[in-house]
N, CA, C and O atoms as a CHARMM CRD file, in Angstrom:
* protein
*
  264
    1    1 MET  N    102.80800 102.11800  92.59000 PROA 1      0.00000
    2    1 MET  CA   104.19500 101.26200  91.99200 PROA 1      0.00000
    3    1 MET  C    103.36700  99.49000  91.95000 PROA 1      0.00000
    4    1 MET  O    102.31400  99.25000  92.54000 PROA 1      0.00000
    5    2 ALA  N    104.18700  98.40400  91.08000 PROA 2      0.00000
    6    2 ALA  CA   103.96400  97.68700  91.36500 PROA 2      0.00000
    7    2 ALA  C    105.17300  97.20400  92.21800 PROA 2      0.00000
    8    2 ALA  O    106.21900  97.85200  92.18200 PROA 2      0.00000
    9    3 THR  N    105.05700  96.05500  93.00700 PROA 3      0.00000
   10    3 THR  CA   106.41600  94.94000  92.75800 PROA 3      0.00000
   11    3 THR  C    106.14300  93.61000  92.42300 PROA 3      0.00000
   12    3 THR  O    105.01700  93.32800  92.01400 PROA 3      0.00000
   13    4 THR  N    106.73200  93.02400  92.49900 PROA 4      0.00000
   14    4 THR  CA   106.80100  91.61100  92.04700 PROA 4      0.00000
   15    4 THR  C    108.29000  90.91000  92.80700 PROA 4      0.00000
   16    4 THR  O    109.24500  91.65600  93.02200 PROA 4      0.00000
   17    5 THR  N    108.32600  90.08100  93.01000 PROA 5      0.00000
   18    5 THR  CA   109.36300  88.89500  93.18900 PROA 5      0.00000
   19    5 THR  C    109.96700  87.89400  92.42200 PROA 5      0.00000
   20    5 THR  O    109.33600  86.84800  92.27200 PROA 5      0.00000
   21    6 VAL  N    111.09400  88.01600  91.89700 PROA 6      0.00000
   22    6 VAL  CA   111.33800  87.35100  90.44800 PROA 6      0.00000
   23    6 VAL  C    113.04900  86.48500  91.40900 PROA 6      0.00000
   24    6 VAL  O    113.95400  87.13500  91.93300 PROA 6      0.00000
   25    7 ASP  N    112.95200  84.92000  91.33200 PROA 7      0.00000
   26    7 ASP  CA   114.48700  84.17600  91.79200 PROA 7      0.00000
   27    7 ASP  C    115.09800  85.38400  93.41800 PROA 7      0.00000
   28    7 ASP  O    116.18200  85.89800  93.69900 PROA 7      0.00000
   29    8 GLY  N    113.93100  85.38300  93.99700 PROA 8      0.00000
   30    8 GLY  CA   113.96400  86.25300  95.74000 PROA 8      0.00000
   31    8 GLY  C    114.24700  87.49400  95.31900 PROA 8      0.00000
   32    8 GLY  O    113.77400  88.47100  95.89900 PROA 8      0.00000
   33    9 VAL  N    114.63600  87.54700  94.80700 PROA 9      0.00000
   34    9 VAL  CA   114.47500  89.83300  93.96400 PROA 9      0.00000
   35    9 VAL  C    113.74100  90.48000  94.26200 PROA 9      0.00000
   36    9 VAL  O    112.91800  89.56800  94.33600 PROA 9      0.00000
   37   10 VAL  N    112.85600  91.81700  94.71000 PROA 10     0.00000
   38   10 VAL  CA   112.04100  92.49900  94.44200 PROA 10     0.00000
   39   10 VAL  C    112.29600  93.28900  93.25900 PROA 10     0.00000
   40   10 VAL  O    113.11100  94.20300  93.13600 PROA 10     0.00000
   41   11 GLN  N    111.54100  92.84600  92.45800 PROA 11     0.00000
   42   11 GLN  CA   111.89500  93.90200  91.64800 PROA 11     0.00000
   43   11 GLN  C    109.99800  95.11800  91.00600 PROA 11     0.00000
   44   11 GLN  O    109.05900  94.71800  90.31900 PROA 11     0.00000
   45   12 ARG  N    110.16900  96.23200  91.51600 PROA 12     0.00000
   46   12 ARG  CA   109.55700  97.21100  91.50600 PROA 12     0.00000
   47   12 ARG  C    109.06300  97.78400  90.20600 PROA 12     0.00000
   48   12 ARG  O    109.80300  97.73200  89.22300 PROA 12     0.00000
   49   13 THR  N    108.14100  98.20400  90.14300 PROA 13     0.00000
   50   13 THR  CA   107.43700  99.29400  88.71000 PROA 13     0.00000
   51   13 THR  C    106.41400 100.03200  88.63900 PROA 13     0.00000
   52   13 THR  O    105.19600  99.85400  88.62600 PROA 13     0.00000
   53   14 ALA  N    107.50400 101.37600  88.57100 PROA 14     0.00000
   54   14 ALA  CA   106.13800 102.68500  88.78700 PROA 14     0.00000
   55   14 ALA  C    105.39200 102.77100  87.28900 PROA 14     0.00000
   56   14 ALA  O    105.55900 102.56300  86.08800 PROA 14     0.00000
   57   15 ILE  N    104.95000 102.99000  87.75800 PROA 15     0.00000
   58   15 ILE  CA   103.35700 103.73900  86.62100 PROA 15     0.00000
   59   15 ILE  C    103.22800 105.02500  87.06600 PROA 15     0.00000
   60   15 ILE  O    102.49900 105.58400  87.88600 PROA 15     0.00000
   61   16 LEU  N    104.00500 105.32300  86.41900 PROA 16     0.00000
   62   16 LEU  CA   103.59200 106.97200  85.41700 PROA 16     0.00000
   63   16 LEU  C    102.62900 107.76300  84.64000 PROA 16     0.00000
   64   16 LEU  O    102.69900 107.70100  83.41200 PROA 16     0.00000
   65   17 SER  N    101.74700 108.49000  85.19300 PROA 17     0.00000
   66   17 SER  CA   100.98000 108.84100  84.39300 PROA 17     0.00000
   67   17 SER  C    101.73700 110.82100  83.51300 PROA 17     0.00000
   68   17 SER  O    102.70400 111.48400  83.89100 PROA 17     0.00000
   69   18 SER  N    100.82700 111.08300  82.44300 PROA 18     0.00000
   70   18 SER  CA   101.47800 111.89900  81.94900 PROA 18     0.00000
   71   18 SER  C    100.31700 112.81800  80.69100 PROA 18     0.00000
   72   18 SER  O     99.23900 112.32300  80.36400 PROA 18     0.00000
   73   19 LEU  N    100.71000 113.88600  80.25600 PROA 19     0.00000
   74   19 LEU  CA    99.41300 113.88900  79.31700 PROA 19     0.00000
   75   19 LEU  C     99.44100 112.69200  77.91600 PROA 19     0.00000
   76   19 LEU  O     98.49700 112.64200  77.12800 PROA 19     0.00000
   77   20 GLN  N    100.75600 111.72400  77.78000 PROA 20     0.00000
   78   20 GLN  CA   100.94700 110.79600  76.68300 PROA 20     0.00000
   79   20 GLN  C    100.90300 109.98800  76.65400 PROA 20     0.00000
   80   20 GLN  O    101.11600 109.05100  75.88400 PROA 20     0.00000
   81   21 GLY  N    100.36200 110.31900  78.22500 PROA 21     0.00000
   82   21 GLY  CA    99.61300 108.92600  78.31200 PROA 21     0.00000
   83   21 GLY  C     99.72800 108.12700  80.09700 PROA 21     0.00000
   84   21 GLY  O     99.92100 108.65900  81.19000 PROA 21     0.00000
   85   22 VAL  N     99.48100 106.50900  79.66000 PROA 22     0.00000
   86   22 VAL  CA   100.26400 105.78800  81.17300 PROA 22     0.00000
   87   22 VAL  C    101.46700 105.17100  80.41400 PROA 22     0.00000
   88   22 VAL  O    101.40300 105.02600  79.19300 PROA 22     0.00000
   89   23 THR  N    102.48100 104.83200  81.06900 PROA 23     0.00000
   90   23 THR  CA   104.21300 104.63400  81.37100 PROA 23     0.00000
   91   23 THR  C    104.36700 103.25000  82.37500 PROA 23     0.00000
   92   23 THR  O    103.62800 103.25800  83.35900 PROA 23     0.00000
   93   24 LEU  N    105.32700 101.98100  82.19400 PROA 24     0.00000
   94   24 LEU  CA   104.80400 101.80700  82.96700 PROA 24     0.00000
   95   24 LEU  C    106.93900 101.69800  82.64800 PROA 24     0.00000
   96   24 LEU  O    107.40500 101.63300  81.51000 PROA 24     0.00000
   97   25 VAL  N    107.91700 101.70800  84.06900 PROA 25     0.00000
   98   25 VAL  CA   109.47800 102.22800  84.17200 PROA 25     0.00000
   99   25 VAL  C    109.89700 101.08200  85.19700 PROA 25     0.00000
  100   25 VAL  O    109.11300 100.47600  85.92800 PROA 25     0.00000
  101   26 LYS  N    111.19300 100.90600  85.12400 PROA 26     0.00000
  102   26 LYS  CA   111.74100  99.78700  85.61400 PROA 26     0.00000
  103   26 LYS  C    112.96000 100.51300  85.76200 PROA 26     0.00000
  104   26 LYS  O    113.50800 101.15100  84.86300 PROA 26     0.00000
  105   27 GLU  N    113.44500 100.36300  87.18500 PROA 27     0.00000
  106   27 GLU  CA   114.88000 101.04200  88.07600 PROA 27     0.00000
  107   27 GLU  C    116.09800 101.35000  86.19900 PROA 27     0.00000
  108   27 GLU  O    116.47800 100.22400  85.87900 PROA 27     0.00000
  109   28 GLY  N    116.51200 102.15600  85.40900 PROA 28     0.00000
  110   28 GLY  CA   118.18900 102.09400  85.11400 PROA 28     0.00000
  111   28 GLY  C    116.96400 102.41400  83.53700 PROA 28     0.00000
  112   28 GLY  O    117.76400 102.69500  82.64400 PROA 28     0.00000
  113   29 GLU  N    116.18300 102.44700  83.20100 PROA 29     0.00000
  114   29 GLU  CA   114.97100 102.71700  81.68100 PROA 29     0.00000
  115   29 GLU  C    115.27900 104.65800  82.03300 PROA 29     0.00000
  116   29 GLU  O    115.69500 105.39600  82.92600 PROA 29     0.00000
  117   30 THR  N    114.51900 104.73400  80.08700 PROA 30     0.00000
  118   30 THR  CA   114.63500 105.99600  79.84400 PROA 30     0.00000
  119   30 THR  C    113.12700 106.02100  79.59500 PROA 30     0.00000
  120   30 THR  O    112.19900 105.27800  79.27500 PROA 30     0.00000
  121   31 LEU  N    113.46000 107.55800  79.99000 PROA 31     0.00000
  122   31 LEU  CA   111.88100 107.47300  79.18600 PROA 31     0.00000
  123   31 LEU  C    111.62000 108.03600  77.65900 PROA 31     0.00000
  124   31 LEU  O    112.50300 107.66600  76.88500 PROA 31     0.00000
  125   32 ASP  N    110.33800 109.05600  76.91300 PROA 32     0.00000
  126   32 ASP  CA   110.77700 109.45500  76.50900 PROA 32     0.00000
  127   32 ASP  C    111.00100 110.60000  75.77300 PROA 32     0.00000
  128   32 ASP  O    111.06800 110.85200  74.57000 PROA 32     0.00000
  129   33 THR  N    111.18100 111.73400  77.60900 PROA 33     0.00000
  130   33 THR  CA   111.45200 112.29000  77.42300 PROA 33     0.00000
  131   33 THR  C    113.04400 112.39400  78.03000 PROA 33     0.00000
  132   33 THR  O    113.32000 113.36100  78.73900 PROA 33     0.00000
  133   34 GLY  N    113.36600 112.07500  77.93700 PROA 34     0.00000
  134   34 GLY  CA   114.84900 111.37700  78.29300 PROA 34     0.00000
  135   34 GLY  C    115.50200 111.74600  80.04200 PROA 34     0.00000
  136   34 GLY  O    116.64200 112.12100  80.31300 PROA 34     0.00000
  137   35 TYR  N    114.14200 111.44200  81.19400 PROA 35     0.00000
  138   35 TYR  CA   114.05700 111.36700  81.57000 PROA 35     0.00000
  139   35 TYR  C    114.59100 109.49500  82.66200 PROA 35     0.00000
  140   35 TYR  O    114.00900 108.41600  82.54900 PROA 35     0.00000
  141   36 ARG  N    115.42000 109.71200  83.27800 PROA 36     0.00000
  142   36 ARG  CA   116.03000 108.09800  83.20200 PROA 36     0.00000
  143   36 ARG  C    115.51500 108.13800  84.73800 PROA 36     0.00000
  144   36 ARG  O    115.23500 109.13900  85.39900 PROA 36     0.00000
  145   37 VAL  N    115.46500 106.73700  85.13700 PROA 37     0.00000
  146   37 VAL  CA   114.53700 106.11900  86.30000 PROA 37     0.00000
  147   37 VAL  C    115.88500 105.56100  87.35600 PROA 37     0.00000
  148   37 VAL  O    116.20300 104.37300  87.41400 PROA 37     0.00000
  149   38 ILE  N    116.50600 106.54000  88.06500 PROA 38     0.00000
  150   38 ILE  CA   117.61300 106.26100  88.99600 PROA 38     0.00000
  151   38 ILE  C    117.36600 105.07600  90.37100 PROA 38     0.00000
  152   38 ILE  O    118.06300 104.25700  90.96900 PROA 38     0.00000
  153   39 SER  N    115.95600 105.56300  90.42300 PROA 39     0.00000
  154   39 SER  CA   115.47700 104.84700  91.78300 PROA 39     0.00000
  155   39 SER  C    113.60900 104.74600  92.61300 PROA 39     0.00000
  156   39 SER  O    113.08900 105.77500  93.04500 PROA 39     0.00000
  157   40 ILE  N    113.11000 103.80500  92.66100 PROA 40     0.00000
  158   40 ILE  CA   111.74400 103.13000  92.83700 PROA 40     0.00000
  159   40 ILE  C    111.43500 102.12100  94.09300 PROA 40     0.00000
  160   40 ILE  O    111.25300 100.92300  94.31200 PROA 40     0.00000
  161   41 THR  N    111.47800 103.06100  94.60200 PROA 41     0.00000
  162   41 THR  CA   110.35500 102.83300  96.14500 PROA 41     0.00000
  163   41 THR  C    108.84300 102.72800  96.42000 PROA 41     0.00000
  164   41 THR  O    107.94000 102.84100  95.59100 PROA 41     0.00000
  165   42 GLU  N    108.70700 102.41500  98.16200 PROA 42     0.00000
  166   42 GLU  CA   108.17000 101.89200  97.73100 PROA 42     0.00000
  167   42 GLU  C    107.02400 103.07000  98.43500 PROA 42     0.00000
  168   42 GLU  O    105.90400 102.88200  98.91000 PROA 42     0.00000
  169   43 GLU  N    107.60100 103.96900  98.31800 PROA 43     0.00000
  170   43 GLU  CA   106.73800 105.80900  98.35200 PROA 43     0.00000
  171   43 GLU  C    106.73000 107.15600  97.02900 PROA 43     0.00000
  172   43 GLU  O    105.91700 107.98400  96.62000 PROA 43     0.00000
  173   44 SER  N    108.20900 106.73700  96.70200 PROA 44     0.00000
  174   44 SER  CA   108.50500 107.45800  95.73200 PROA 44     0.00000
  175   44 SER  C    109.30000 106.70400  94.57900 PROA 44     0.00000
  176   44 SER  O    109.62500 105.51600  94.56900 PROA 44     0.00000
  177   45 VAL  N    109.52500 107.62200  93.65800 PROA 45     0.00000
  178   45 VAL  CA   110.06300 107.10300  92.11300 PROA 45     0.00000
  179   45 VAL  C    111.31900 108.12900  91.56700 PROA 45     0.00000
  180   45 VAL  O    110.78800 108.84900  90.72100 PROA 45     0.00000
  181   46 THR  N    112.15200 108.34200  91.64200 PROA 46     0.00000
  182   46 THR  CA   113.80300 108.86000  91.21800 PROA 46     0.00000
  183   46 THR  C    113.38300 109.71000  89.96800 PROA 46     0.00000
  184   46 THR  O    112.22800 109.47000  89.61400 PROA 46     0.00000
  185   47 LEU  N    113.80100 110.30200  89.49100 PROA 47     0.00000
  186   47 LEU  CA   113.86100 110.30300  88.05500 PROA 47     0.00000
  187   47 LEU  C    115.11400 111.58200  87.71300 PROA 47     0.00000
  188   47 LEU  O    115.04600 112.68000  88.26400 PROA 47     0.00000
  189   48 GLU  N    116.19600 111.23300  86.75500 PROA 48     0.00000
  190   48 GLU  CA   117.25000 112.20200  86.99400 PROA 48     0.00000
  191   48 GLU  C    117.21400 112.37800  84.98300 PROA 48     0.00000
  192   48 GLU  O    116.97900 111.43000  84.23400 PROA 48     0.00000
  193   49 SER  N    117.45800 113.56700  84.60200 PROA 49     0.00000
  194   49 SER  CA   117.63700 114.53900  83.30400 PROA 49     0.00000
  195   49 SER  C    118.52300 114.96600  83.07000 PROA 49     0.00000
  196   49 SER  O    119.34900 115.13900  83.96700 PROA 49     0.00000
  197   50 THR  N    118.84000 115.41200  81.53500 PROA 50     0.00000
  198   50 THR  CA   119.49400 114.58200  80.72100 PROA 50     0.00000
  199   50 THR  C    121.23500 115.79900  81.62700 PROA 50     0.00000
  200   50 THR  O    122.43500 116.01800  81.45800 PROA 50     0.00000
  201   51 ASP  N    120.31600 116.08500  82.33900 PROA 51     0.00000
  202   51 ASP  CA   121.92000 117.46600  82.83200 PROA 51     0.00000
  203   51 ASP  C    122.27400 117.04100  83.61300 PROA 51     0.00000
  204   51 ASP  O    123.48400 117.20400  83.77200 PROA 51     0.00000
  205   52 GLY  N    121.51700 116.18200  84.68900 PROA 52     0.00000
  206   52 GLY  CA   122.03200 115.56700  85.41200 PROA 52     0.00000
  207   52 GLY  C    120.90700 115.87600  86.91600 PROA 52     0.00000
  208   52 GLY  O    120.91700 115.02600  87.80700 PROA 52     0.00000
  209   53 THR  N    120.23700 116.80300  87.02000 PROA 53     0.00000
  210   53 THR  CA   118.92700 117.46500  87.84400 PROA 53     0.00000
  211   53 THR  C    118.50900 115.95300  88.18100 PROA 53     0.00000
  212   53 THR  O    118.52200 115.03100  87.36500 PROA 53     0.00000
  213   54 GLN  N    118.08500 115.85200  89.71600 PROA 54     0.00000
  214   54 GLN  CA   117.48100 114.28000  89.30300 PROA 54     0.00000
  215   54 GLN  C    116.04600 115.33400  90.78100 PROA 54     0.00000
  216   54 GLN  O    116.19100 116.09800  91.73500 PROA 54     0.00000
  217   55 ASN  N    114.91000 114.70000  90.09000 PROA 55     0.00000
  218   55 ASN  CA   113.45400 115.45500  90.92900 PROA 55     0.00000
  219   55 ASN  C    113.05400 113.65600  91.44400 PROA 55     0.00000
  220   55 ASN  O    113.25500 112.56700  90.90700 PROA 55     0.00000
  221   56 THR  N    112.20600 114.23400  93.15600 PROA 56     0.00000
  222   56 THR  CA   111.42400 112.51300  93.91900 PROA 56     0.00000
  223   56 THR  C    110.20300 112.61200  93.36400 PROA 56     0.00000
  224   56 THR  O    109.50700 113.57700  93.67900 PROA 56     0.00000
  225   57 LEU  N    109.73700 111.69100  92.48700 PROA 57     0.00000
  226   57 LEU  CA   108.38100 111.45200  92.74000 PROA 57     0.00000
  227   57 LEU  C    107.66400 110.58600  93.40200 PROA 57     0.00000
  228   57 LEU  O    107.85000 109.37000  93.43900 PROA 57     0.00000
  229   58 ARG  N    106.48900 111.45300  94.15600 PROA 58     0.00000
  230   58 ARG  CA   106.50900 110.57900  95.50000 PROA 58     0.00000
  231   58 ARG  C    105.01600 110.22100  95.65900 PROA 58     0.00000
  232   58 ARG  O    104.52600 111.35000  95.63800 PROA 58     0.00000
  233   59 LEU  N    103.82700 109.23900  95.82600 PROA 59     0.00000
  234   59 LEU  CA   102.96800 108.91700  96.46500 PROA 59     0.00000
  235   59 LEU  C    102.15800 110.37700  96.95700 PROA 59     0.00000
  236   59 LEU  O    102.84800 111.33000  97.32100 PROA 59     0.00000
  237   60 SER  N    101.08400 110.44800  96.94600 PROA 60     0.00000
  238   60 SER  CA   100.48100 111.80000  97.46200 PROA 60     0.00000
  239   60 SER  C     99.44000 110.00700  98.64600 PROA 60     0.00000
  240   60 SER  O     99.52100 108.81200  98.36200 PROA 60     0.00000
  241   61 ASN  N     98.68800 110.63200  99.77700 PROA 61     0.00000
  242   61 ASN  CA    98.43400 110.16000 100.38700 PROA 61     0.00000
  243   61 ASN  C     96.09700 109.59700 100.45500 PROA 61     0.00000
  244   61 ASN  O     95.21400 110.23000 101.03500 PROA 61     0.00000
  245   62 THR  N     95.98100 108.55500  99.79200 PROA 62     0.00000
  246   62 THR  CA    94.70800 108.99400  99.82700 PROA 62     0.00000
  247   62 THR  C     94.07800 108.03100 100.63900 PROA 62     0.00000
  248   62 THR  O     93.17400 107.29700 100.24000 PROA 62     0.00000
  249   63 ASP  N     94.53200 108.02900 101.73100 PROA 63     0.00000
  250   63 ASP  CA    93.77900 107.41000 102.54900 PROA 63     0.00000
  251   63 ASP  C     92.83700 108.58900 103.34000 PROA 63     0.00000
  252   63 ASP  O     93.44400 108.88800 104.36800 PROA 63     0.00000
  253   64 GLN  N     91.94900 109.13500 103.26300 PROA 64     0.00000
  254   64 GLN  CA    91.28800 110.32100 103.66200 PROA 64     0.00000
  255   64 GLN  C     90.35500 109.47300 105.45900 PROA 64     0.00000
  256   64 GLN  O     89.33900 109.84900 106.04400 PROA 64     0.00000
  257   65 SER  N     91.09300 108.56600 105.70200 PROA 65     0.00000
  258   65 SER  CA    90.57600 107.60500 107.69400 PROA 65     0.00000
  259   65 SER  C     91.83700 108.49900 107.92800 PROA 65     0.00000
  260   65 SER  O     91.10200 109.30500 107.35800 PROA 65     0.00000
  261   66 ARG  N     93.01900 109.17300 108.20000 PROA 66     0.00000
  262   66 ARG  CA    94.07200 109.28900 108.65400 PROA 66     0.00000
  263   66 ARG  C     93.92900 110.43400 109.44300 PROA 66     0.00000
  264   66 ARG  O     94.88500 110.86000 110.09000 PROA 66     0.00000
């Protein structure tokens, strides 16, 4: 996730990787696959398919010291 602040409002961008490559998305955007980005948090991205099914993608913890 990337986070920026514009006019005091936090805006998050999710960086998604697939077989087609890397895609940068913001809340409300629709992917080429038809999935719409519902929400982006510091830990996850929630996508909604065209049939209304929601899927949450969570960041994995890569910190090996824990």
